[in-house]
Every structure is written in structure tokens, then in C-alpha cells.
TIVEXKOL-407515 format. One record per residue (C-alpha): residue number from 1; y, x, z. Coordinates in pm, 1 decimal, decimal comma. Layout:
# residues N
NUM_Y_X_Z
...
# end
This chain:
# residues 355
1_1459,6_1323,2_-1400,7
2_1580,3_1704,5_-1355,3
3_1852,4_1552,0_-1081,4
4_1602,9_1400,1_-904,0
5_1345,5_1693,5_-925,0
6_1660,0_1911,3_-825,6
7_1742,5_1707,4_-509,7
8_1368,8_1704,7_-390,8
9_1375,0_2091,7_-447,2
10_1653,4_2128,5_-231,8
11_1510,8_1902,5_30,7
12_1200,7_2118,8_45,5
13_1362,3_2417,5_82,5
14_1581,4_2282,7_363,2
15_1259,6_2164,7_550,0
16_1126,1_2522,6_501,8
17_1433,5_2615,7_709,0
18_1399,2_2345,2_975,5
19_1044,9_2442,0_1014,0
20_1158,7_2769,9_1111,0
21_1404,9_2641,1_1359,7
22_1286,8_2718,9_1713,7
23_1427,4_2373,4_1832,0
24_1199,3_2226,9_1581,9
25_893,3_2422,3_1666,1
26_946,5_2309,1_2029,1
27_979,5_1959,0_1952,5
28_619,3_1812,7_1833,0
29_737,6_1495,1_1664,8
30_987,9_1650,9_1457,6
31_742,6_1943,7_1371,1
32_462,7_1689,0_1255,5
33_718,2_1467,3_1083,2
34_877,8_1749,4_856,2
35_574,8_1905,9_804,6
36_436,3_1578,1_657,6
37_733,2_1524,0_475,6
38_721,6_1881,4_316,9
39_359,1_1837,6_240,1
40_424,1_1525,9_42,1
41_669,6_1701,6_-145,2
42_494,9_2029,5_-214,8
43_309,8_1910,9_-543,2
44_639,0_1784,7_-713,1
45_828,4_2125,8_-573,7
46_553,8_2315,5_-734,1
47_545,0_2177,5_-1063,8
48_921,3_2184,0_-1086,1
49_933,9_2555,0_-995,4
50_682,1_2624,7_-1283,4
51_869,8_2382,0_-1515,7
52_1193,2_2590,0_-1475,1
53_998,7_2911,4_-1521,8
54_845,7_2756,0_-1836,2
55_1174,6_2656,7_-1953,4
56_1331,3_3038,8_-1902,7
57_1023,0_3176,6_-2083,5
58_1043,9_2933,6_-2365,9
59_1427,7_3001,4_-2428,3
60_1375,7_3377,7_-2405,7
61_1086,3_3340,1_-2667,1
62_1326,9_3120,0_-2908,1
63_1574,9_3386,9_-2859,5
64_1337,6_3672,5_-2961,0
65_1233,5_3452,1_-3267,2
66_1593,0_3455,5_-3405,8
67_1588,5_3849,1_-3380,6
68_1453,4_4074,0_-3677,9
69_1092,5_4123,3_-3614,6
70_785,8_4273,4_-3780,9
71_519,9_4028,6_-3910,0
72_281,4_4092,8_-3602,7
73_544,8_4031,8_-3352,8
74_690,8_3738,1_-3508,9
75_338,4_3578,7_-3513,3
76_281,2_3678,8_-3124,8
77_619,7_3514,8_-3053,8
78_520,1_3206,4_-3238,1
79_197,8_3158,7_-3056,2
80_364,1_3219,7_-2757,9
81_629,5_2945,5_-2808,9
82_345,5_2689,4_-2901,1
83_152,9_2760,1_-2578,7
84_479,9_2749,0_-2380,8
85_590,1_2399,4_-2561,7
86_229,2_2276,8_-2500,1
87_280,0_2358,0_-2120,0
88_613,9_2222,6_-2071,2
89_513,0_1880,0_-2230,5
90_192,3_1877,3_-1967,4
91_481,2_1971,0_-1678,6
92_665,3_1659,2_-1795,1
93_404,4_1416,3_-1790,0
94_266,1_1549,8_-1471,3
95_630,2_1566,8_-1293,4
96_655,9_1168,2_-1439,0
97_349,3_1097,3_-1234,1
98_459,5_1272,5_-908,9
99_780,6_1099,2_-933,6
100_651,1_761,3_-931,2
101_697,5_552,3_-626,6
102_440,2_591,7_-372,5
103_270,4_332,0_-182,3
104_372,5_386,4_169,5
105_11,4_309,7_272,3
106_-171,5_596,6_52,7
107_-242,2_846,8_316,2
108_-335,9_599,9_592,4
109_-707,2_545,3_718,0
110_-859,2_215,8_607,0
111_-1058,4_-56,7_737,0
112_-1297,1_-186,3_498,4
113_-1450,9_-563,9_539,2
114_-1744,4_-636,1_325,9
115_-1926,8_-973,2_329,5
116_-2201,6_-1139,6_157,4
117_-2057,5_-1449,7_-48,0
118_-2247,2_-1664,7_-319,2
119_-2639,1_-1586,9_-309,1
120_-2755,0_-1597,1_53,8
121_-2962,0_-1330,8_138,3
122_-2944,3_-1154,9_-185,4
123_-2577,2_-1147,0_-138,7
124_-2612,2_-1019,3_188,5
125_-2837,2_-733,3_76,3
126_-2568,3_-611,8_-177,1
127_-2335,2_-636,8_83,9
128_-2552,0_-381,8_246,4
129_-2590,6_-178,8_-88,8
130_-2182,9_-179,8_-120,0
131_-2158,0_-33,0_238,2
132_-2410,6_251,8_166,0
133_-2210,8_317,2_-176,8
134_-1883,0_371,5_29,6
135_-2009,4_545,5_323,9
136_-2160,6_798,7_81,8
137_-1844,9_788,2_-117,8
138_-1683,4_885,7_189,4
139_-1912,1_1166,2_276,6
140_-1806,8_1331,7_-40,8
141_-1470,7_1309,3_37,1
142_-1491,5_1464,6_380,9
143_-1426,5_1154,3_562,2
144_-1563,8_1001,0_866,0
145_-1694,2_646,9_889,6
146_-1712,3_441,9_1213,9
147_-1847,4_96,0_1230,0
148_-1644,3_-154,5_1382,4
149_-1857,0_-481,8_1358,8
150_-2167,0_-609,8_1189,8
151_-2370,0_-911,8_1137,4
152_-2715,4_-852,4_987,3
153_-2926,2_-1078,2_802,5
154_-3288,7_-1175,6_869,0
155_-3372,4_-932,7_556,1
156_-3156,2_-646,4_689,2
157_-2869,1_-696,6_480,3
158_-2511,1_-758,6_593,5
159_-2371,3_-1090,1_629,2
160_-2062,5_-917,0_719,9
161_-1986,7_-559,9_770,7
162_-1640,2_-389,0_910,2
163_-1596,4_-13,1_926,2
164_-1303,4_230,8_958,9
165_-1282,8_533,2_703,1
166_-1066,5_827,8_879,9
167_-949,7_1067,0_606,5
168_-606,6_1151,8_465,6
169_-556,4_968,9_149,6
170_-829,4_707,7_228,8
171_-617,0_437,5_121,2
172_-502,4_565,9_-183,4
173_-851,1_573,3_-312,0
174_-1024,0_281,0_-129,9
175_-741,3_37,6_-213,1
176_-870,7_-47,0_-567,7
177_-1205,1_-180,0_-421,2
178_-1056,7_-527,0_-290,8
179_-1195,6_-828,4_-462,8
180_-1530,3_-994,8_-534,6
181_-1820,4_-759,0_-651,6
182_-2074,1_-938,8_-866,7
183_-2449,7_-805,4_-887,2
184_-2712,0_-887,6_-1138,4
185_-3079,6_-821,0_-1063,6
186_-3415,2_-929,7_-965,6
187_-3436,5_-1013,0_-591,8
188_-3694,2_-881,4_-393,1
189_-3748,9_-1250,6_-291,0
190_-3782,9_-1363,3_-648,4
191_-4171,8_-1354,5_-769,2
192_-4094,7_-1494,9_-1104,4
193_-3900,8_-1189,4_-1200,8
194_-3581,7_-1379,6_-1298,1
195_-3227,1_-1217,6_-1261,8
196_-3024,0_-1345,1_-1006,7
197_-2613,6_-1336,6_-988,3
198_-2490,3_-1290,7_-622,3
199_-2141,6_-1181,5_-514,2
200_-2014,2_-977,2_-208,9
201_-1648,8_-962,0_-133,3
202_-1433,9_-642,1_-18,1
203_-1131,4_-626,3_164,2
204_-973,8_-282,3_186,7
205_-677,5_-293,3_467,7
206_-494,0_6,2_560,3
207_-496,1_109,7_919,5
208_-191,3_2,9_1113,7
209_-9,6_164,4_1423,8
210_117,4_-0,4_1704,1
211_467,0_47,5_1593,2
212_408,0_-125,3_1257,6
213_290,5_-433,6_1394,4
214_334,1_-514,6_1755,8
215_110,6_-761,7_1950,0
216_253,4_-924,7_2230,1
217_-3,8_-992,7_2520,5
218_108,3_-1344,6_2540,8
219_31,1_-1403,4_2173,8
220_-350,9_-1317,8_2200,6
221_-662,9_-1489,2_2354,0
222_-934,4_-1266,9_2439,5
223_-1308,3_-1379,9_2475,4
224_-1611,2_-1164,6_2588,4
225_-1985,8_-1257,4_2486,6
226_-2285,8_-1094,6_2454,0
227_-2339,1_-888,3_2114,6
228_-2617,5_-1020,6_1899,5
229_-2842,9_-888,0_1606,8
230_-2991,8_-1033,5_1279,3
231_-3057,0_-1376,4_1316,8
232_-2789,3_-1418,6_1591,4
233_-3047,1_-1320,8_1868,1
234_-2898,4_-1144,6_2168,5
235_-2943,1_-775,6_2192,9
236_-2812,1_-713,1_2528,1
237_-2689,7_-933,5_2848,3
238_-2389,6_-783,0_2936,6
239_-2064,0_-965,7_2793,6
240_-1948,0_-618,5_2584,5
241_-1859,8_-772,8_2273,0
242_-1525,6_-892,8_2214,4
243_-1338,8_-1165,4_2020,3
244_-966,2_-1150,6_1997,2
245_-751,3_-1430,7_1851,1
246_-391,4_-1401,8_1730,3
247_-236,9_-1736,6_1842,6
248_66,9_-1746,0_1605,3
249_-131,1_-1673,0_1282,7
250_-494,0_-1805,1_1386,0
251_-619,6_-1464,0_1272,2
252_-950,7_-1357,9_1470,6
253_-1116,0_-1010,4_1491,2
254_-1451,0_-948,2_1645,4
255_-1609,5_-621,2_1739,9
256_-1954,6_-596,0_1933,0
257_-2051,6_-242,7_1812,5
258_-1940,6_-28,8_2092,7
259_-2105,0_3,2_2425,0
260_-1815,5_-80,8_2640,9
261_-1580,7_-399,6_2653,0
262_-1294,6_-196,9_2655,0
263_-1378,0_-0,2_2341,2
264_-1468,2_-326,8_2152,6
265_-1149,5_-460,8_2242,3
266_-923,0_-181,1_2118,4
267_-1146,0_-185,8_1814,2
268_-1099,4_-560,5_1775,3
269_-709,6_-512,8_1801,4
270_-715,7_-238,5_1511,1
271_-869,7_-478,5_1275,9
272_-633,2_-766,6_1409,1
273_-332,7_-541,8_1369,1
274_-457,5_-460,4_1003,7
275_-520,0_-824,7_915,5
276_-158,5_-922,8_1023,0
277_6,4_-659,4_849,5
278_-213,3_-777,1_553,1
279_-125,9_-1124,6_572,1
280_239,7_-1030,0_594,4
281_215,9_-789,3_291,1
282_40,8_-1105,5_58,7
283_342,1_-1293,2_162,4
284_584,8_-1053,8_62,0
285_388,6_-977,3_-275,0
286_379,1_-1343,1_-340,3
287_761,5_-1352,7_-354,6
288_742,0_-1096,6_-668,0
289_396,2_-1208,9_-817,0
290_553,1_-1257,0_-1145,2
291_737,6_-965,8_-1185,8
292_538,9_-664,2_-1019,6
293_185,2_-747,7_-1007,0
294_-17,2_-469,5_-1127,9
295_-306,5_-517,7_-1384,4
296_-507,8_-316,4_-1162,6
297_-445,3_-521,9_-862,9
298_-531,4_-382,9_-489,7
299_-544,6_-710,8_-282,9
300_-699,7_-1049,4_-416,4
301_-1043,6_-1054,0_-264,8
302_-1144,5_-1370,8_-464,6
303_-1070,3_-1191,2_-793,9
304_-1411,2_-1065,4_-990,0
305_-1340,6_-708,5_-1005,4
306_-1664,0_-537,2_-1102,0
307_-2005,4_-624,8_-1218,1
308_-2336,9_-407,9_-1124,0
309_-2586,6_-490,5_-1385,1
310_-2931,0_-360,6_-1274,4
311_-3146,0_-436,3_-1555,2
312_-2904,1_-248,1_-1805,8
313_-2793,9_10,3_-1541,6
314_-2464,0_-86,0_-1622,6
315_-2164,9_-98,7_-1398,9
316_-1824,2_-248,5_-1559,8
317_-1468,2_-266,8_-1368,6
318_-1339,3_-597,0_-1544,4
319_-956,2_-509,3_-1493,3
320_-949,1_-176,7_-1725,6
321_-1241,4_-273,7_-1945,1
322_-1454,0_32,9_-1785,3
323_-1812,8_52,6_-1837,2
324_-2039,7_307,7_-1752,5
325_-2411,3_335,2_-1796,5
326_-2500,2_512,2_-1465,5
327_-2542,8_242,9_-1204,5
328_-2779,1_451,9_-971,6
329_-2514,2_740,0_-923,2
330_-2260,1_460,6_-882,1
331_-2442,1_303,7_-616,6
332_-2516,9_617,7_-469,3
333_-2163,9_671,6_-391,2
334_-2043,6_857,9_-702,7
335_-1757,2_625,3_-789,2
336_-1487,7_912,8_-833,2
337_-1477,1_814,1_-1225,1
338_-1400,9_475,4_-1144,0
339_-1116,8_547,0_-888,7
340_-975,6_829,0_-1100,3
341_-957,8_565,3_-1400,5
342_-812,0_298,3_-1209,1
343_-537,4_520,9_-1053,6
344_-442,1_645,7_-1411,2
345_-434,9_280,6_-1523,9
346_-184,7_180,0_-1247,4
347_40,5_486,3_-1286,1
348_50,2_390,6_-1676,0
349_151,8_46,4_-1577,4
350_419,2_175,2_-1342,6
351_562,9_408,3_-1612,4
352_552,6_115,5_-1878,3
353_766,9_-86,3_-1644,0
354_998,5_223,6_-1577,4
355_944,1_249,6_-1189,2
# end
């Protein structure tokens, strides 16, 4: 571990030199790449600097303890050694986590797709509740939300809603939300007061740049149509909505939220790239499913990951057995406790596997 840390520290300090180089300062790409690399290394570098300082202080305190001291001084040195030893252990744990392999997509923006599944109108209403939950969470993180496409139900829910969350580290926190979300509550349409169970699915995809997934013009078909609102009725007479089909994979992306055809086409291509990237990622992961699949999971949208029980004001994440009795706050976007618990569980899983 110390060898890896020293190598990391050497690279961090080398990057500091490079960023002071006039040639780098005049090269926007190098400046951006080196700055990002150094920023990524900074938490581990700072922890290593403190770790070395604590070791030096601990060695000095132990050396002092071996000297002839009066009772008061001996007690002070003993307390210092205890405090330094505790900090030494904390830093070791922190560094182990910082040295875990990073998901290369963690810093990316995300495209989130929410769809009403089993439960008809109630599932669509719950999909809109999930959308509200995620947009409020995004606000709390200082992220920006842009709608890309939506298909509303007659009762005001979402049969489907697709949106992008723009913000550094969005994928690192949102990636655990992919899967089937189950709701148990009395629907507004239920006159008998019976509790119904419905589900909505969530897919979280990292935003993909052109250089990551190249889409050739010859491989896509672009169709235009009039955008529609709830129930499918046309809301305008111009063909601004765009449907893009990737012929080799059959993947389709639609966007009708923007006012211009060009804007909608660009957004549809963003979604298309993300879906193609996700397909390739799933194919790669399938090869190693038995060996490397985390118990937390971040991709299977058919897996039931969470239950929201309204009568009991309870939310349960089934992957880690976490239950919180504060459903109102969670539905209001306060999901950081769940996100943190899932992050810690995955880190523990990686450490158990010795990665």
C-alpha cells in the first residue's frame, strides 16, 4: 500500500510541476486533463501526507516514552500515543477506500429513464413521484436537470420520462438507483381504501461522449413527427419531435421536449449513445457475472431494489437490508442516507474481494 501511495504522491507532485509549465498553460487540452488528474489524486495525496506526518509524530512520542519522565509527562505522552494511534488507524482505513478501483464513469453526468411498469395509472403516478424525488435530490447536490423526453398519462403521471442530470460525480451517486422500485399505497383512484402494489423501473446511464461511442450516419434512421401530450394528443403541428433508430442494434431514442428539430435530434443522439454504451457494458459484465458482480448491483433494471410502503412510512432497500422510517423525507429528495449506505456496502464488497 505504501508503495502505491508513494507512486501516487510522486505523480501528484509531477502534475504540480507540469501545471506550472507555460507550454501546458497554453495547451487547453493538457491543462484540462492534468488538472482533472491532479484533482482526482488530491484526496489520496492529502491523506498520505497526513499519514506520514502521524507516523513521524507517533515514532517521536514512542521514543519520548522510553526516556525517563515524571508521572505527569508520562501520562501526557501516553495520551498522545493513544490519539495518534487512533488517527493512524482511521487514515489507513480511509486510504484503503481511496485506493479502491474507481468506476471510470463516476464523474460523468447521467441520463435517467423512469417508466411506469406493473400497475397501470398508479405506476405512472409513482414514476412521477420518483422523478420529483430525484430532481429534488439533484437540487440538493447543486446539479442541473434537463428534461429530454416525457410521455404523460391521462392522470398526470409519467408512462415514461427521460432526463439528464448535469453535475460532477452525478453517476457515482445515482448509479445505485437502477432497478425496479415498488410502491405499496392506497391509489387515489381506489374508492375501497385497499392497498395496491405497483412498480416503476429506473435506468441510470452515464453520459457518453462522441469519442466513446461513434455513431455513423449510415447506421441510423431519423424520423420526425408532431410532439404529443397526455393521452397521445398532438400538442403542435410542426414535426419537431425526433425518433432516431440505430440500425445495427435496433436501439431507439426519441426526443420531443425541445422546440426545434435540431435540438431534439441532438438530445435523442445523446440518449442513443448512452443506451448503446450501456448495452456494450452489460455484454462485457455478463462475461464476468459469476466472479465480479457486486451484491449492490448498478445495472439490472428488472431487479427489485427498493420498496416504498406509504401506510407504514417505510422505505426498504433490499440489496443491503436497509430500512428507514422517514418515507416523506425520502420522497422529498432526502436520499443521501441511502446513497451513502450503498456506497459503503460496495466499498466493503470490493475490499472483501481484495480488489
